[in-house]
C-alpha positions as CSV (number, residue, x, y, z in Angstrom):
1,M,10.4,1.2,1.5
2,H,8.1,-1.4,3.1
3,Q,11.0,-3.0,4.9
4,G,12.8,0.3,5.7
5,L,15.4,-0.1,3.0
6,T,17.7,2.7,1.8
7,N,17.7,3.8,-1.8
8,R,21.0,2.0,-2.2
9,Q,19.6,-1.3,-0.8
10,I,16.5,-1.0,-3.0
11,A,18.6,-0.3,-6.1
12,A,20.8,-3.3,-5.4
13,R,17.8,-5.7,-4.9
14,L,16.2,-4.5,-8.2
15,F,19.4,-4.1,-10.2
16,L,18.8,-0.4,-10.7
17,S,20.9,2.7,-10.1
18,E,20.4,4.6,-6.9
19,K,19.4,7.6,-9.0
20,T,16.6,5.6,-10.6
21,V,15.2,4.7,-7.2
22,E,15.4,8.3,-6.1
23,S,13.6,9.4,-9.3
24,H,10.8,6.9,-8.9
25,L,10.3,7.8,-5.2
26,S,10.2,11.6,-6.0
27,K,7.6,11.0,-8.7
28,A,5.5,8.9,-6.2
29,F,5.8,11.6,-3.5
30,A,4.6,14.2,-6.0
31,K,1.7,12.1,-7.3
32,V,0.4,11.3,-3.8
33,G,1.2,14.8,-2.5
34,V,3.5,13.9,0.3
35,N,7.1,14.9,1.2
36,G,8.7,11.7,2.5
37,R,8.7,7.9,2.8
38,A,6.7,7.7,6.0
39,A,3.9,9.9,4.6
40,L,3.9,7.8,1.4
41,A,3.7,4.6,3.3
42,A,0.8,5.9,5.4
43,A,-1.0,7.1,2.3
44,V,-0.5,3.7,0.6
45,A,-1.7,1.9,3.7
46,A,-4.8,4.0,4.0
47,A,-5.7,3.6,0.4
48,S,-5.1,-0.2,0.6
49,A,-7.4,-0.4,3.7
50,S,-10.1,1.6,1.9
51,L,-9.9,-0.6,-1.2
52,L,-10.1,-3.7,0.9
53,A,-13.2,-2.4,2.7
54,V,-14.9,-1.6,-0.6
55,A,-14.0,-5.0,-2.0
56,A,-15.4,-6.7,1.1
57,A,-18.6,-4.7,0.9
58,A,-19.0,-5.6,-2.8
59,A,-18.4,-9.3,-2.1
60,L,-21.1,-9.1,0.6
61,A,-23.5,-7.4,-1.7
62,A,-22.9,-10.2,-4.2
63,G,-24.1,-12.7,-1.6
64,G,-23.0,-16.0,-0.2
65,A,-21.6,-16.9,3.2
66,D,-18.1,-17.3,1.7
67,A,-18.1,-13.6,0.8
68,W,-17.2,-12.8,4.4
69,L,-14.0,-14.9,4.4
70,P,-11.6,-12.3,2.8
71,Y,-12.9,-9.6,5.2
72,L,-12.5,-11.8,8.2
73,L,-8.9,-12.5,7.3
74,L,-7.9,-8.8,7.4
75,P,-6.0,-7.7,10.4
76,R,-8.2,-5.8,12.8
77,S,-6.0,-2.7,12.4
78,S,-7.1,-2.4,8.7
79,I,-10.8,-2.8,9.3
80,G,-12.8,0.4,9.2
81,K,-10.0,2.7,8.1
C-alpha cells in the first residue's frame, strides 16, 4: 500500500495469496472505519504523526537536551498534525 502496490504485487512480495491480502485490507478498512486504500493511508499517517508528537513531548518532559533530537529529525509536514 505504501508504495502503491496492487494486491497481486503485495501477495507476490509476501508469498501470500491475493485473497489473503484482500482479506487483511478489508479487515483494516473496517477496523479504521474507512472505505479505501487512500483513506487508510491517510488515517495511518495521521495516527503516526500524532504518536510521534506525543513521544516527542514525553521525551522533552523527561528532560535533557538530547530529547529534542528525534523531534527535530521529523519532516516538517508531520509536525503539529
